Each structure stands twice: as structure tokens, then as C-alpha cells.
Phi, psi and omega in degrees: 000129180267140177255138176277116180269132178271138178291135178278120183292144175286171182291122179264125187266357179256155181231168176300143180073005172286145173269124183235161177240137180280130185270324181212163180108190185292337180256027183303131178091345181280153180241153177193169180265140179285125179270325186204143176247130178248088188294326182293321179270356182057046182227160178229151177255120184249137184298124177059027176233152181056052183287136177233163178249134179237139177270118187248127173280150175294133178228185178296319181283316181254100183291320183267117175274186177126198181268121183247134176262135177209170181280144173250152180294148177243142179295142187294338179285348182264006179233152174228146178290140178269123177280135181289330181278313180284333184058045175203166179290130184226160170280160182235156175238166174249145179216142177259121181284172183294332178278002177093001181277134179267125183233160175264135180233154177288134181284342180277305188251346180086009179292137177285125183269336180277140180262000000 
């Protein structure tokens, strides 16, 4: 009997409501807020980015059918968190503060990214 093995997701460094910048692809350079993180698939859903069109039939929930535009997930390796001080996409580091709290910091300027 074969077992379906699930891929173990790598550590995802972005969180919901983070402002990110797309590094590559058709939306390169655009910024948006993360709506949802999909850790198993290693993807994120970004507000108003990577828009796709879906043909929707009318159902009980959706009375109006037709062509609907919505966001598609983007791979997490294609986005970087935007630092508020640097105002650009940056890599991040982790640091443990004196009170024991673990925070994300900008690797360029050292600004704390967690609020």
C-alpha cells in the first residue's frame, strides 16, 4: 500500500496584513497587502495582484453568473516584505528582544517590522 506523503512546508516569513512587493513575474514591482497565507502550498494571496478571470455559473449563493475577476495565489519566494523606513522590498532577520519577544527586523536598516 502506497502512502501519499505531504510536503513539509518551509518556514514562511510573511504574515497576514504584511505589505509586500512582488520580485518577479507579470506583477513585478507592484505592492499589496497579504490577505491570506497558504503554508502547505507555500503561497500567499495578495490584494489586487495576480488577477485572474473565472467563469462562474449562477448558484444559490451567487445569483449573478458571468466572468468574475479575483486574486490568484503567488509563490512566497516571489515576494519581499516592504520596510517602512527603507521603503523597498527587503530580506528579514529574526531577533529576540530583552523582554523575550521574537521580532522580525529589516536586514538593511535594522528597523523592527512587527508591530
